[in-house]
NUROLUM-475840 format. One line per field, with one value per residue: residue number from 1; x, y, z of N, C-alpha, C in turn. Coordinates in nm, 2 decimals. Example, Ala and Ser with C-alpha at 12.3 -4.5 7.8 and 13.67 -1.06 7.14 Angstrom:
BEGIN
num <- [1_2]
n.X <- [1.32_1.28]
n.Y <- [-0.57_-0.22]
n.Z <- [0.78_0.71]
ca.X <- [1.23_1.37]
ca.Y <- [-0.45_-0.11]
ca.Z <- [0.78_0.71]
c.X <- [1.32_1.29]
c.Y <- [-0.33_0.00]
c.Z <- [0.78_0.79]
END
This chain:
BEGIN
num <- [1_2_3_4_5_6_7_8_9_10_11_12_13_14_15_16_17_18_19_20_21_22_23_24_25_26_27_28_29_30_31_32_33_34_35_36_37_38_39_40_41_42_43_44_45_46_47_48_49_50_51_52_53_54_55_56_57_58_59_60_61_62_63_64_65_66_67_68_69_70_71_72_73_74_75_76_77_78_79_80_81_82_83_84_85_86_87_88_89_90_91_92_93_94_95_96_97_98_99_100_101_102_103_104_105_106_107_108_109_110_111_112_113_114_115_116_117_118_119_120_121_122_123_124_125_126_127_128_129_130_131_132_133_134_135_136_137_138_139_140_141_142_143_144_145_146_147_148_149_150_151_152_153_154_155_156_157_158_159_160_161_162_163_164_165_166_167_168_169_170_171_172_173_174_175_176_177_178_179_180_181_182_183_184_185_186_187_188_189_190_191_192_193_194_195_196_197_198_199_200_201_202_203_204_205_206_207_208_209_210_211_212_213_214_215_216_217_218_219_220_221_222_223_224_225_226_227_228_229_230_231_232_233_234_235_236_237_238_239_240_241_242_243_244_245_246_247_248_249_250_251_252_253_254]
n.X <- [-0.66_-0.72_-0.72_-0.70_-0.63_-0.39_-0.19_-0.02_0.06_-0.06_0.07_0.29_0.32_0.25_0.48_0.64_0.69_0.80_0.94_1.16_1.20_1.31_1.51_1.67_1.68_1.89_2.11_2.09_2.23_2.43_2.60_2.64_2.73_2.96_3.04_3.06_3.33_3.48_3.47_3.63_3.89_3.95_3.96_3.72_3.42_3.48_3.65_3.55_3.22_3.09_3.16_3.06_2.72_2.75_2.82_2.69_2.79_3.05_3.18_3.22_3.48_3.64_3.42_3.23_3.11_2.96_2.99_2.69_2.52_2.64_2.56_2.27_2.23_2.25_2.09_1.98_2.16_2.37_2.54_2.81_2.91_2.89_3.12_3.30_3.33_3.40_3.64_3.80_3.80_3.92_4.16_4.23_4.26_4.06_3.91_3.89_3.85_3.80_3.94_3.69_3.51_3.44_3.38_3.55_3.64_3.91_4.25_4.25_3.97_3.87_3.88_3.80_3.52_3.48_3.58_3.31_3.09_3.18_3.07_2.77_2.73_2.76_2.59_2.33_2.24_2.22_2.00_1.82_1.81_1.64_1.46_1.50_1.37_1.16_1.38_1.45_1.26_1.22_1.43_1.49_1.24_1.31_1.50_1.41_1.22_1.48_1.62_1.45_1.38_1.58_1.60_1.32_1.51_1.71_1.54_1.40_1.59_1.72_1.82_1.97_2.00_1.99_1.94_2.02_2.29_2.37_2.32_2.29_2.28_2.64_2.73_2.95_3.05_2.89_2.78_2.65_2.21_2.11_2.26_2.23_1.98_1.95_2.08_1.99_1.77_1.87_1.87_1.65_1.49_1.68_1.52_1.29_1.30_1.43_1.17_1.05_1.16_1.15_0.90_0.83_0.97_0.86_0.64_0.74_0.85_1.20_1.47_1.44_1.27_1.07_1.16_1.05_0.82_0.47_0.26_0.01_-0.34_-0.09_0.11_0.07_-0.06_0.17_0.27_0.14_0.16_0.44_0.43_0.32_0.48_0.72_0.57_0.63_0.84_0.71_0.55_0.64_0.62_0.34_0.02_0.01_0.24_0.34_0.15_0.30_0.51_0.54_0.36_0.58_0.84_0.70_0.73_0.94_1.24_1.28]
n.Y <- [3.39_3.04_2.77_2.57_2.61_2.64_2.42_2.25_2.17_2.32_2.54_2.51_2.52_2.82_2.93_2.91_3.10_3.37_3.29_3.23_3.46_3.64_3.54_3.56_3.83_3.83_3.76_3.88_4.12_4.08_3.98_4.23_4.42_4.43_4.12_4.04_4.21_4.09_3.78_3.84_3.91_3.65_3.54_3.54_3.44_3.22_3.07_3.07_2.98_2.79_2.76_2.91_2.83_2.60_2.70_2.66_2.41_2.36_2.57_2.56_2.37_2.11_2.05_1.89_1.84_1.51_1.36_1.17_1.39_1.66_1.63_1.60_1.85_2.02_1.92_2.04_2.08_2.03_1.78_1.75_1.97_2.11_1.90_2.03_2.29_2.22_2.13_2.36_2.53_2.39_2.39_2.66_2.62_2.62_2.47_2.13_1.83_1.48_1.13_1.01_1.14_1.37_1.67_1.96_2.26_2.41_2.60_2.82_2.82_2.79_3.06_3.25_3.23_3.25_3.58_3.57_3.54_3.78_3.97_3.89_3.97_4.21_4.34_4.22_4.37_4.61_4.57_4.44_4.65_4.73_4.57_4.38_4.24_4.06_3.95_3.78_3.65_3.44_3.32_3.21_3.06_2.89_2.78_2.53_2.45_2.38_2.14_1.95_1.87_1.78_1.54_1.39_1.33_1.23_1.01_0.92_0.82_0.93_0.82_1.04_1.38_1.69_1.87_1.72_1.70_1.96_2.04_2.07_2.40_2.55_2.79_2.96_3.06_3.37_3.43_3.64_3.81_3.80_3.65_3.40_3.43_3.44_3.23_3.01_3.01_2.91_2.68_2.57_2.57_2.40_2.17_2.16_2.20_1.92_1.80_1.84_1.77_1.48_1.43_1.52_1.31_1.09_1.13_1.04_1.24_1.38_1.57_1.75_1.72_1.85_2.09_2.20_2.20_2.26_2.56_2.38_2.17_1.91_1.99_2.14_1.96_1.85_2.02_2.06_1.80_1.82_1.99_1.84_1.65_1.81_1.93_1.82_1.89_2.18_2.11_2.09_2.37_2.53_2.62_2.93_2.98_2.98_3.13_3.35_3.37_3.34_3.70_3.74_3.74_3.83_4.12_4.17_4.41_4.40]
n.Z <- [-1.38_-1.26_-1.03_-1.23_-1.47_-1.42_-1.40_-1.41_-1.65_-1.84_-1.71_-1.78_-2.07_-2.13_-1.98_-2.10_-2.38_-2.24_-2.03_-2.29_-2.40_-2.20_-2.14_-2.35_-2.34_-2.17_-2.29_-2.51_-2.45_-2.32_-2.56_-2.65_-2.47_-2.40_-2.47_-2.67_-2.73_-2.57_-2.66_-2.88_-2.79_-2.76_-2.99_-3.13_-3.26_-3.37_-3.25_-2.96_-2.92_-2.90_-2.65_-2.49_-2.52_-2.44_-2.13_-1.83_-1.77_-1.86_-1.74_-1.48_-1.24_-1.39_-1.55_-1.77_-2.10_-2.23_-2.56_-2.62_-2.51_-2.58_-2.81_-2.85_-2.70_-2.99_-3.15_-3.34_-3.55_-3.85_-3.75_-3.88_-3.94_-3.69_-3.57_-3.72_-3.64_-3.36_-3.37_-3.48_-3.26_-3.06_-3.20_-3.19_-2.89_-2.73_-2.63_-2.49_-2.60_-2.55_-2.58_-2.53_-2.73_-2.51_-2.42_-2.26_-2.09_-2.20_-2.01_-2.08_-2.25_-1.98_-1.88_-2.03_-2.01_-1.74_-1.76_-1.89_-1.73_-1.59_-1.75_-1.77_-1.51_-1.52_-1.72_-1.68_-1.38_-1.49_-1.64_-1.53_-1.34_-1.03_-0.98_-0.83_-0.60_-0.79_-0.93_-0.73_-0.64_-0.87_-0.90_-0.70_-0.72_-0.96_-0.88_-0.75_-0.90_-1.16_-0.90_-0.86_-1.12_-1.20_-1.10_-1.18_-1.42_-1.37_-1.25_-1.46_-1.65_-1.94_-2.29_-2.41_-2.33_-2.36_-2.06_-1.89_-1.99_-1.88_-1.67_-1.30_-1.35_-1.35_-1.03_-0.88_-0.54_-0.45_-0.69_-0.91_-0.87_-1.10_-1.28_-1.18_-1.23_-1.48_-1.61_-1.50_-1.64_-1.87_-1.85_-1.82_-1.99_-2.22_-2.05_-2.17_-2.45_-2.48_-2.35_-2.58_-2.88_-2.78_-2.77_-3.11_-3.20_-3.12_-3.22_-3.50_-3.67_-3.71_-3.66_-3.90_-3.98_-3.82_-3.82_-4.05_-4.02_-4.10_-3.95_-3.74_-3.73_-3.68_-3.54_-3.34_-3.17_-3.12_-2.99_-2.77_-2.66_-2.59_-2.39_-2.20_-2.11_-2.02_-1.82_-1.50_-1.33_-1.23_-1.10_-0.87_-0.73_-0.60_-0.72_-0.68_-0.67_-0.96_-1.08_-0.98_-1.11_-1.38_-1.41_-1.29_-1.49_-1.71_-1.64_-1.65_-1.75_-2.08]
ca.X <- [-0.67_-0.76_-0.57_-0.77_-0.57_-0.27_-0.19_0.15_0.10_-0.07_0.19_0.46_0.30_0.24_0.58_0.77_0.70_0.84_1.14_1.23_1.18_1.37_1.70_1.75_1.70_2.00_2.24_2.18_2.23_2.51_2.69_2.59_2.76_3.06_3.01_3.08_3.46_3.56_3.49_3.70_4.01_4.03_3.99_3.61_3.30_3.54_3.74_3.49_3.06_3.03_3.18_2.91_2.64_2.78_2.85_2.67_2.88_3.20_3.31_3.27_3.61_3.64_3.30_3.21_2.97_2.95_2.88_2.55_2.48_2.60_2.45_2.08_2.22_2.28_2.03_1.89_2.25_2.45_2.65_2.95_2.87_2.98_3.25_3.41_3.33_3.50_3.77_3.86_3.80_4.00_4.29_4.24_4.26_3.99_3.83_3.97_3.85_3.86_3.90_3.57_3.40_3.34_3.41_3.58_3.74_4.08_4.31_4.24_3.88_3.80_3.99_3.69_3.39_3.52_3.50_3.17_3.01_3.16_3.00_2.62_2.67_2.75_2.45_2.13_2.24_2.15_1.92_1.72_1.76_1.53_1.35_1.52_1.25_1.13_1.42_1.49_1.14_1.22_1.64_1.43_1.12_1.40_1.63_1.34_1.28_1.56_1.66_1.28_1.37_1.73_1.55_1.24_1.59_1.81_1.46_1.41_1.73_1.71_1.93_2.04_1.96_2.05_1.92_2.17_2.38_2.40_2.21_2.26_2.44_2.77_2.74_3.01_2.99_2.85_2.78_2.50_2.11_2.11_2.37_2.15_1.82_2.02_2.18_1.89_1.62_1.85_1.89_1.55_1.48_1.70_1.48_1.19_1.36_1.40_1.04_0.99_1.26_1.02_0.74_0.87_0.99_0.71_0.51_0.75_0.96_1.30_1.49_1.47_1.17_0.98_1.18_1.01_0.67_0.36_0.18_-0.17_-0.33_-0.02_0.22_-0.03_-0.02_0.29_0.32_0.01_0.25_0.56_0.40_0.27_0.61_0.76_0.56_0.68_0.94_0.60_0.44_0.68_0.54_0.19_-0.09_-0.02_0.36_0.31_0.13_0.37_0.63_0.45_0.39_0.75_0.95_0.63_0.72_1.07_1.28_1.37]
ca.Y <- [3.24_2.98_2.65_2.48_2.68_2.69_2.29_2.20_2.14_2.44_2.68_2.48_2.58_2.94_3.00_2.86_3.19_3.41_3.24_3.26_3.60_3.72_3.45_3.61_3.99_3.88_3.69_3.98_4.22_4.02_4.03_4.42_4.52_4.34_4.00_4.03_4.23_3.98_3.71_3.85_3.91_3.51_3.47_3.56_3.34_3.09_3.02_3.11_2.94_2.67_2.74_3.04_2.73_2.52_2.72_2.63_2.28_2.42_2.68_2.39_2.33_1.95_1.98_1.83_1.75_1.36_1.32_1.24_1.53_1.78_1.62_1.66_2.03_2.08_1.80_2.06_2.18_1.98_1.74_1.75_2.09_2.08_1.83_2.13_2.36_2.22_2.16_2.50_2.58_2.27_2.41_2.74_2.64_2.70_2.32_1.99_1.69_1.36_1.06_0.94_1.26_1.49_1.81_2.02_2.39_2.46_2.67_2.94_2.83_2.86_3.22_3.32_3.14_3.36_3.67_3.62_3.55_3.87_4.04_3.86_4.02_4.34_4.37_4.23_4.42_4.71_4.53_4.43_4.70_4.77_4.44_4.29_4.14_4.00_3.85_3.75_3.52_3.38_3.25_3.12_2.95_2.80_2.66_2.43_2.38_2.25_2.02_1.85_1.84_1.67_1.42_1.38_1.33_1.08_0.86_0.87_0.85_0.92_0.81_1.15_1.43_1.80_1.97_1.59_1.75_2.15_2.11_2.21_2.56_2.65_2.89_2.95_3.15_3.50_3.47_3.77_3.72_3.83_3.56_3.30_3.38_3.40_3.08_2.88_3.01_2.86_2.49_2.55_2.61_2.30_2.08_2.17_2.09_1.75_1.75_1.91_1.66_1.37_1.46_1.52_1.17_1.04_1.20_0.99_1.33_1.40_1.73_1.83_1.73_1.92_2.22_2.25_2.14_2.40_2.52_2.31_2.02_1.85_2.11_2.19_1.83_1.81_2.13_2.00_1.67_1.89_2.10_1.77_1.61_1.92_2.00_1.74_2.01_2.22_2.01_2.17_2.49_2.61_2.70_3.09_3.01_2.95_3.24_3.46_3.37_3.39_3.75_3.82_3.67_3.93_4.21_4.21_4.44_4.35]
ca.Z <- [-1.40_-1.19_-0.98_-1.29_-1.61_-1.39_-1.36_-1.44_-1.81_-1.85_-1.67_-1.88_-2.20_-2.11_-1.90_-2.26_-2.45_-2.12_-2.01_-2.41_-2.39_-2.06_-2.11_-2.47_-2.36_-2.10_-2.33_-2.62_-2.35_-2.23_-2.64_-2.69_-2.34_-2.33_-2.45_-2.85_-2.73_-2.50_-2.75_-2.99_-2.75_-2.73_-3.10_-3.24_-3.22_-3.38_-3.07_-2.83_-2.99_-2.85_-2.46_-2.44_-2.51_-2.25_-2.01_-1.75_-1.77_-1.90_-1.62_-1.38_-1.27_-1.43_-1.58_-1.89_-2.13_-2.30_-2.67_-2.62_-2.43_-2.69_-2.95_-2.77_-2.72_-3.11_-3.27_-3.49_-3.61_-3.90_-3.70_-3.96_-3.94_-3.50_-3.52_-3.78_-3.54_-3.20_-3.48_-3.43_-3.16_-3.04_-3.28_-3.06_-2.76_-2.58_-2.59_-2.52_-2.67_-2.50_-2.65_-2.59_-2.74_-2.41_-2.46_-2.17_-2.14_-2.16_-1.91_-2.21_-2.22_-1.82_-1.83_-2.08_-1.89_-1.56_-1.77_-1.96_-1.61_-1.52_-1.84_-1.79_-1.40_-1.53_-1.84_-1.58_-1.32_-1.48_-1.73_-1.43_-1.18_-0.95_-1.00_-0.71_-0.56_-0.87_-0.99_-0.59_-0.66_-0.99_-0.87_-0.59_-0.74_-1.03_-0.84_-0.72_-1.04_-1.16_-0.86_-0.94_-1.24_-1.21_-1.00_-1.20_-1.52_-1.33_-1.27_-1.60_-1.72_-2.01_-2.37_-2.45_-2.25_-2.32_-1.98_-1.84_-1.97_-1.88_-1.54_-1.24_-1.39_-1.23_-1.01_-0.80_-0.42_-0.48_-0.82_-0.82_-0.86_-1.23_-1.35_-1.14_-1.33_-1.68_-1.59_-1.47_-1.73_-1.99_-1.85_-1.77_-2.18_-2.23_-2.05_-2.24_-2.56_-2.46_-2.42_-2.75_-2.88_-2.73_-2.86_-3.19_-3.20_-3.08_-3.37_-3.63_-3.70_-3.77_-3.67_-4.00_-4.04_-3.78_-3.84_-4.16_-4.03_-4.07_-3.82_-3.80_-3.58_-3.62_-3.48_-3.22_-3.13_-3.07_-2.83_-2.64_-2.58_-2.57_-2.27_-2.09_-2.09_-2.02_-1.71_-1.43_-1.24_-1.17_-0.94_-0.67_-0.72_-0.59_-0.82_-0.71_-0.73_-1.10_-1.19_-0.97_-1.17_-1.51_-1.39_-1.29_-1.64_-1.73_-1.62_-1.65_-1.85_-2.22]
c.X <- [-0.69_-0.68_-0.58_-0.65_-0.42_-0.19_-0.05_0.17_0.03_0.00_0.33_0.43_0.29_0.36_0.71_0.85_0.82_0.95_1.22_1.29_1.33_1.50_1.71_1.74_1.84_2.11_2.25_2.25_2.41_2.67_2.69_2.71_2.89_3.12_3.12_3.27_3.49_3.55_3.62_3.85_4.08_3.98_3.82_3.58_3.36_3.51_3.66_3.32_3.04_3.11_3.05_2.73_2.66_2.81_2.84_2.68_3.04_3.28_3.33_3.39_3.55_3.48_3.37_3.12_3.05_2.91_2.74_2.51_2.49_2.56_2.29_2.13_2.19_2.22_1.99_1.99_2.27_2.53_2.81_3.02_3.01_3.07_3.34_3.48_3.41_3.63_3.85_3.83_3.87_4.20_4.35_4.23_4.19_3.89_3.88_3.85_3.85_3.83_3.81_3.48_3.42_3.43_3.45_3.64_3.87_4.12_4.30_4.03_3.81_3.85_3.88_3.59_3.36_3.46_3.40_3.15_3.01_3.09_2.83_2.62_2.65_2.61_2.36_2.18_2.22_2.05_1.78_1.69_1.62_1.38_1.43_1.49_1.18_1.22_1.45_1.41_1.21_1.39_1.52_1.32_1.23_1.43_1.55_1.26_1.31_1.60_1.54_1.32_1.47_1.62_1.44_1.36_1.64_1.64_1.45_1.50_1.72_1.83_2.06_1.92_2.07_2.00_2.03_2.19_2.49_2.34_2.29_2.35_2.51_2.77_2.76_3.03_2.98_2.86_2.62_2.38_2.09_2.18_2.28_2.01_1.87_2.01_2.08_1.73_1.71_1.92_1.78_1.49_1.53_1.65_1.33_1.23_1.35_1.32_0.99_1.02_1.20_0.90_0.75_0.85_0.89_0.63_0.56_0.84_1.11_1.31_1.44_1.33_1.01_0.99_1.09_0.86_0.57_0.31_0.03_-0.15_-0.20_0.06_0.14_-0.03_0.05_0.32_0.28_0.12_0.35_0.55_0.37_0.39_0.71_0.73_0.56_0.73_0.81_0.49_0.49_0.61_0.40_0.13_0.00_0.16_0.39_0.28_0.22_0.54_0.64_0.46_0.51_0.81_0.81_0.63_0.85_1.11_1.35_1.30]
c.Y <- [3.16_2.87_2.55_2.53_2.70_2.53_2.28_2.21_2.27_2.57_2.67_2.53_2.77_3.00_3.02_3.02_3.31_3.37_3.25_3.37_3.68_3.68_3.55_3.74_3.96_3.82_3.85_4.12_4.18_4.08_4.17_4.48_4.44_4.25_3.94_4.07_4.17_3.84_3.67_3.94_3.76_3.46_3.48_3.39_3.20_3.03_2.96_3.01_2.89_2.71_2.84_2.90_2.65_2.56_2.71_2.49_2.34_2.47_2.65_2.37_2.17_1.96_1.95_1.76_1.63_1.36_1.30_1.36_1.62_1.75_1.61_1.79_2.04_2.03_1.88_2.13_2.04_1.89_1.74_1.89_2.14_2.04_1.97_2.25_2.31_2.22_2.24_2.55_2.48_2.36_2.56_2.74_2.60_2.57_2.18_1.89_1.57_1.27_1.00_1.00_1.35_1.60_1.89_2.15_2.38_2.57_2.82_2.97_2.87_2.97_3.29_3.28_3.27_3.52_3.66_3.60_3.69_3.97_4.04_3.94_4.16_4.36_4.29_4.27_4.55_4.68_4.51_4.48_4.78_4.73_4.37_4.22_3.97_3.92_3.75_3.58_3.42_3.31_3.15_2.96_2.84_2.74_2.52_2.40_2.30_2.12_1.91_1.81_1.73_1.57_1.35_1.26_1.19_0.94_0.81_0.75_0.78_0.86_0.91_1.26_1.60_1.91_1.86_1.67_1.89_2.12_2.02_2.30_2.54_2.77_2.93_3.06_3.30_3.54_3.56_3.70_3.74_3.73_3.44_3.28_3.34_3.26_2.97_2.94_2.91_2.76_2.55_2.47_2.40_2.13_2.06_2.14_2.01_1.69_1.77_1.76_1.47_1.38_1.42_1.35_1.07_1.02_1.14_1.07_1.31_1.52_1.84_1.84_1.78_2.05_2.25_2.17_2.22_2.42_2.50_2.22_1.95_1.88_2.15_2.06_1.83_1.98_2.12_1.86_1.75_1.93_2.02_1.69_1.72_1.98_1.94_1.83_2.04_2.21_2.02_2.28_2.50_2.68_2.91_3.05_3.02_3.07_3.41_3.45_3.37_3.51_3.81_3.83_3.81_4.09_4.26_4.30_4.35_4.29]
c.Z <- [-1.31_-1.13_-1.15_-1.39_-1.55_-1.33_-1.42_-1.62_-1.90_-1.89_-1.82_-2.04_-2.22_-2.10_-2.03_-2.27_-2.37_-2.09_-2.15_-2.41_-2.26_-2.11_-2.22_-2.45_-2.31_-2.24_-2.45_-2.50_-2.34_-2.41_-2.66_-2.60_-2.31_-2.41_-2.61_-2.78_-2.60_-2.60_-2.88_-2.95_-2.75_-2.85_-3.21_-3.21_-3.29_-3.30_-2.99_-2.86_-2.86_-2.67_-2.44_-2.41_-2.43_-2.16_-1.91_-1.73_-1.75_-1.77_-1.57_-1.38_-1.27_-1.48_-1.69_-1.97_-2.20_-2.41_-2.68_-2.57_-2.55_-2.83_-2.89_-2.79_-2.85_-3.20_-3.39_-3.59_-3.69_-3.81_-3.74_-3.94_-3.77_-3.48_-3.59_-3.68_-3.40_-3.29_-3.43_-3.33_-3.03_-3.04_-3.24_-2.93_-2.61_-2.52_-2.58_-2.51_-2.63_-2.61_-2.71_-2.66_-2.60_-2.47_-2.27_-2.16_-2.07_-2.07_-1.96_-2.18_-2.05_-1.81_-1.95_-2.07_-1.78_-1.64_-1.82_-1.84_-1.51_-1.64_-1.80_-1.61_-1.44_-1.58_-1.76_-1.50_-1.36_-1.66_-1.65_-1.26_-1.15_-0.99_-0.90_-0.65_-0.63_-0.88_-0.92_-0.59_-0.74_-0.91_-0.81_-0.57_-0.90_-1.03_-0.76_-0.80_-1.09_-1.05_-0.85_-1.04_-1.32_-1.13_-1.08_-1.40_-1.45_-1.31_-1.43_-1.72_-1.86_-2.17_-2.35_-2.41_-2.23_-2.18_-1.87_-1.81_-1.91_-1.75_-1.42_-1.34_-1.27_-1.15_-0.88_-0.63_-0.49_-0.61_-0.79_-0.83_-1.03_-1.31_-1.31_-1.23_-1.45_-1.68_-1.59_-1.53_-1.81_-1.98_-1.84_-1.90_-2.26_-2.17_-2.10_-2.42_-2.57_-2.48_-2.54_-2.82_-2.91_-2.81_-3.00_-3.25_-3.22_-3.23_-3.49_-3.69_-3.63_-3.70_-3.71_-3.99_-3.97_-3.79_-3.98_-4.13_-3.97_-3.94_-3.93_-3.71_-3.56_-3.57_-3.35_-3.17_-3.02_-2.98_-2.77_-2.58_-2.52_-2.36_-2.16_-2.07_-2.03_-1.82_-1.55_-1.36_-1.16_-1.04_-0.84_-0.65_-0.70_-0.72_-0.81_-0.74_-0.89_-1.13_-1.12_-1.07_-1.32_-1.49_-1.35_-1.43_-1.71_-1.80_-1.61_-1.76_-1.98_-2.32]
END
């Protein structure tokens, strides 16, 4: 690849499946490596589901996700079903819902998230063993990407943003590099999800209509527009770093 092919909009499209693959590998390893058992100890998926999705914000002391942010995060789900799910997690004493609709973890919810971070630390250490240099490079580049993405998001001042609701990810002192990588990838995925939503909205779609849109010229046009809208943060990386990020993600097991 040359520098032209690695322009920000180009790398945004190339990286998306690599980011998804690596993130999903870490999340699935967490579920199979103790996460499912941990969830059962706290009441099962009915009690813990959204805590996992919102962990990068709700694990932080005092961390909250406001109503518009939650709606953006769950834009492809039925809002009535989402509310009922939150109701159940409130009943289980895992989530607190404020009068304004904002969500935060209860003391019990925070304890679950602390244990979940530990599970993710253990499984990512095993999953990506022998790739310390690669993981370290990715953590560093993702940190720069997310910092710049936050600056751009503040300048854009979006009405509702999944990325702004969950970024920056909570990273207490001593957070292992595998957890940093997993949660930074998770947060970057929400940045692209916002870009995708903006692209299909501009094309006149809704969440349900875009989900039903078949492959073809219209979907391709929306994907290319998504790449353009998601490209901004990649300007902070050099062309060589963009290629390195793609190569490092491709080389990680999972």
